[in-house]
C-alpha positions as CSV (number, residue, x, y, z in Angstrom):
1,X,-77.0,-215.7,35.1
2,X,-77.4,-219.0,36.7
3,X,-77.2,-219.2,40.0
4,X,-76.7,-222.3,42.4
5,X,-77.1,-221.4,46.5
6,X,-76.0,-224.1,49.0
7,X,-77.3,-227.2,47.0
8,X,-77.4,-230.1,49.0
9,X,-78.5,-233.8,48.0
10,X,-78.1,-237.2,49.7
11,X,-79.4,-240.9,48.8
12,X,-80.0,-242.6,52.2
13,X,-76.8,-241.6,53.9
14,X,-74.6,-240.7,51.1
15,X,-74.2,-237.3,50.7
16,X,-73.6,-236.5,47.1
17,X,-74.0,-232.5,47.1
18,X,-72.7,-230.5,50.0
19,X,-74.0,-227.1,50.7
20,X,-72.6,-226.3,46.8
21,X,-72.7,-223.1,45.6
22,X,-71.5,-221.4,42.2
23,X,-72.8,-218.9,39.9
24,X,-72.5,-219.2,36.0
25,X,-71.9,-216.5,33.7
26,X,-73.8,-216.0,30.6
27,X,-71.4,-217.0,27.9
28,X,-68.4,-219.7,27.3
29,X,-68.1,-223.3,27.8
30,X,-67.7,-224.8,31.4
31,X,-66.2,-228.5,31.6
32,X,-67.3,-230.3,34.7
33,X,-64.9,-233.6,35.6
34,X,-64.7,-235.9,38.3
35,X,-64.4,-239.3,39.4
36,X,-67.1,-241.6,38.5
37,X,-69.9,-241.3,41.2
38,X,-68.6,-237.6,42.6
39,X,-71.8,-236.3,41.7
40,X,-71.3,-234.6,37.9
41,X,-74.7,-236.3,36.6
42,X,-76.8,-235.5,39.8
43,X,-75.5,-232.1,39.7
44,X,-77.1,-231.4,36.2
45,X,-80.4,-233.4,37.0
46,X,-80.9,-231.1,40.0
47,X,-80.4,-228.0,38.1
48,X,-82.6,-229.0,35.2
49,X,-85.5,-230.5,37.7
50,X,-85.4,-233.8,36.9
51,X,-84.7,-234.8,40.4
52,X,-85.2,-232.6,43.5
53,X,-82.6,-231.3,45.6
54,X,-82.8,-231.5,49.6
55,X,-82.3,-227.9,50.2
56,X,-80.7,-225.0,48.3
57,X,-81.8,-222.7,45.4
58,X,-81.1,-223.0,41.7
59,X,-82.0,-219.5,39.9
60,X,-81.8,-218.1,36.4
61,X,-82.2,-214.6,35.9
62,X,-84.0,-214.8,39.4
63,X,-86.2,-217.5,38.4
64,X,-86.3,-220.7,40.3
65,X,-85.8,-224.1,38.3
66,X,-89.5,-224.8,38.8
67,X,-90.7,-222.0,36.7
68,X,-91.7,-221.4,33.1
69,X,-89.0,-218.9,32.6
70,X,-86.7,-221.1,33.8
71,X,-87.5,-224.1,31.8
72,X,-87.6,-222.1,28.7
73,X,-84.3,-220.8,28.7
74,X,-82.3,-224.1,29.4
75,X,-82.1,-227.2,27.4
76,X,-80.3,-230.4,28.8
77,X,-78.8,-233.5,26.9
78,X,-78.2,-236.3,29.3
79,X,-75.9,-239.2,28.6
80,X,-78.9,-241.6,28.2
81,X,-81.5,-240.2,25.9
82,X,-84.9,-241.4,26.5
83,X,-86.8,-240.1,23.8
84,X,-90.1,-241.1,22.6
85,X,-89.4,-243.6,19.9
86,X,-93.1,-243.8,18.3
87,X,-92.4,-240.4,16.9
88,X,-90.2,-239.5,13.9
89,X,-87.2,-237.1,14.2
90,X,-89.2,-234.2,13.0
91,X,-92.3,-234.6,14.9
92,X,-90.2,-234.7,18.0
93,X,-88.2,-231.7,17.2
94,X,-91.5,-229.9,16.2
95,X,-92.8,-230.8,19.7
96,X,-89.9,-229.6,21.4
97,X,-89.5,-226.6,19.6
98,X,-93.0,-225.3,19.7
99,X,-91.9,-224.9,23.7
100,X,-89.4,-222.5,23.2
101,X,-90.4,-219.2,21.8
102,X,-87.1,-218.6,20.4
103,X,-86.2,-221.7,18.7
104,X,-85.3,-221.7,14.9
105,X,-86.6,-224.4,12.2
106,X,-83.8,-223.1,9.8
107,X,-80.9,-223.4,12.5
108,X,-82.1,-227.2,13.4
109,X,-82.5,-227.9,9.4
110,X,-79.0,-226.8,8.8
111,X,-77.0,-228.3,11.9
112,X,-79.0,-231.9,11.2
113,X,-77.7,-231.7,7.6
114,X,-74.1,-230.9,8.6
115,X,-74.5,-234.0,10.9
116,X,-75.9,-236.3,8.1
117,X,-79.3,-236.6,10.0
118,X,-81.6,-235.2,7.3
119,X,-83.0,-238.8,5.8
120,X,-83.4,-240.0,9.4
121,X,-85.6,-237.4,10.4
122,X,-88.4,-238.9,8.8
123,X,-88.0,-242.1,10.6
124,X,-89.3,-243.2,13.7
125,X,-86.7,-242.5,16.4
126,X,-87.0,-246.4,17.5
127,X,-84.9,-247.1,14.5
128,X,-82.0,-244.6,15.5
129,X,-78.5,-245.6,16.7
130,X,-77.5,-244.2,20.0
131,X,-75.2,-242.1,18.1
132,X,-78.2,-241.0,16.0
133,X,-80.0,-240.0,19.3
134,X,-77.1,-237.9,20.3
135,X,-77.0,-236.1,17.1
136,X,-80.7,-235.6,17.0
137,X,-80.4,-234.2,20.7
138,X,-77.4,-231.8,19.7
139,X,-79.2,-230.4,16.6
140,X,-82.4,-229.7,18.6
141,X,-80.5,-228.3,21.5
142,X,-78.5,-225.8,19.7
143,X,-81.3,-224.7,17.4
144,X,-83.5,-223.7,20.8
145,X,-81.3,-220.7,21.2
146,X,-81.5,-220.9,25.5
147,X,-79.2,-219.4,27.3
148,X,-78.0,-222.6,29.0
149,X,-77.4,-225.4,27.3
150,X,-76.2,-228.5,29.3
151,X,-74.7,-232.1,28.3
152,X,-73.7,-235.3,30.2
153,X,-70.9,-237.0,28.1
154,X,-72.5,-235.6,25.0
155,X,-69.4,-236.9,22.8
156,X,-70.0,-240.5,23.9
157,X,-70.8,-242.8,21.1
158,X,-70.2,-240.3,18.6
159,X,-67.6,-240.9,15.5
160,X,-64.6,-238.9,15.3
161,X,-65.9,-236.5,12.7
162,X,-69.1,-236.1,14.5
163,X,-66.9,-234.8,17.7
164,X,-64.8,-232.6,15.8
165,X,-68.0,-230.9,14.4
166,X,-69.9,-230.8,17.5
167,X,-66.9,-229.0,19.1
168,X,-66.9,-226.4,16.8
169,X,-70.5,-226.1,16.9
170,X,-70.3,-225.9,20.8
171,X,-67.9,-223.3,20.3
172,X,-69.6,-220.9,18.2
173,X,-72.7,-221.2,20.3
174,X,-70.9,-220.6,23.5
175,X,-69.8,-216.9,22.1
176,X,-73.9,-215.8,22.9
177,X,-74.6,-218.7,25.3
178,X,-73.8,-220.7,28.1
179,X,-72.7,-224.5,27.6
180,X,-72.0,-226.8,30.6
181,X,-70.3,-230.0,29.6
182,X,-69.8,-232.8,31.9
183,X,-67.1,-234.9,30.1
184,X,-64.5,-237.4,31.1
185,X,-62.7,-237.4,27.4
186,X,-59.2,-236.0,27.6
187,X,-59.7,-234.2,24.0
188,X,-62.3,-232.6,25.1
189,X,-60.9,-231.1,28.3
190,X,-57.8,-230.1,26.0
191,X,-60.0,-228.5,23.6
192,X,-62.1,-226.5,26.4
193,X,-59.5,-226.1,28.9
194,X,-59.8,-222.3,29.8
195,X,-62.8,-223.0,32.1
196,X,-62.5,-226.7,34.1
197,X,-64.4,-227.4,37.0
198,X,-63.4,-230.1,39.4
199,X,-66.5,-232.3,41.2
200,X,-64.8,-233.6,44.4
201,X,-66.5,-234.2,48.1
202,X,-69.8,-232.8,47.2
203,X,-67.9,-229.5,46.0
204,X,-67.1,-228.0,42.7
205,X,-64.0,-226.3,42.7
206,X,-62.1,-224.4,39.8
207,X,-59.2,-226.7,38.4
208,X,-56.1,-224.7,37.6
209,X,-53.5,-226.9,35.6
210,X,-52.9,-228.8,31.8
211,X,-55.2,-231.9,31.1
212,X,-52.0,-233.8,31.6
213,X,-52.1,-232.9,35.5
214,X,-55.8,-233.4,35.4
215,X,-55.4,-237.0,34.3
216,X,-52.4,-237.5,37.0
217,X,-55.0,-236.4,39.9
218,X,-57.7,-238.5,38.5
219,X,-55.0,-241.4,38.1
220,X,-54.1,-241.0,41.5
221,X,-57.4,-240.3,43.3
222,X,-59.1,-243.2,41.5
223,X,-56.5,-245.6,42.6
224,X,-55.8,-246.9,39.4
225,X,-52.3,-248.1,40.4
226,X,-53.8,-250.4,43.0
227,X,-56.6,-251.5,40.6
228,X,-54.0,-252.4,38.1
229,X,-51.8,-254.2,40.7
230,X,-54.7,-256.4,41.5
231,X,-55.6,-257.0,37.8
232,X,-52.1,-258.0,37.7
233,X,-52.4,-260.4,40.3
234,X,-55.4,-262.1,39.1
235,X,-53.9,-262.7,35.6
């Protein structure tokens, strides 16, 4: 079980997360939504240990997020994948899998084949497009068999076929593991509408409503009407 307790994070005088507490179960897909700058990415970065929180606690089965036991049971796919571009895809995968005792080379091989990545794996990552880097991370993440898979805007930059395949793969993976997704795309919200969390004012709250109602909320909170009016005035 992943527990977040009284998590606080500020940048200067700007409070991003305000005593945020939440518990995630062991299976299923949770989608986190919110306005740009609301703290969604910061939240995933704090859980994974990329940045440090000011106060609070993040525990996985009772282990802190700085421990080896925590790190071996979680994998994070960030929105911008800064990968070691001098390595080939296969070399990178071999390195990461060596650090996860439950990883599966056969699962990676099969998923990468489904995502049309087989030939690219012999090439240096520096030759990959943005979408290919995403597919590499998706196949790798699903092959590690970690309890918690985190992904930030993982569908951005992917072609429609890959989006559909990835949705199906995540759905299957989530039957035995937990997947936390940050996404703004309405089709993703529609696909995984059973568990939506809204990031707002430094807190995460459960959103009860349809995807259309969520879009209307974002429409209103983001002051889109005023911005559109300003554009009309400029033109």
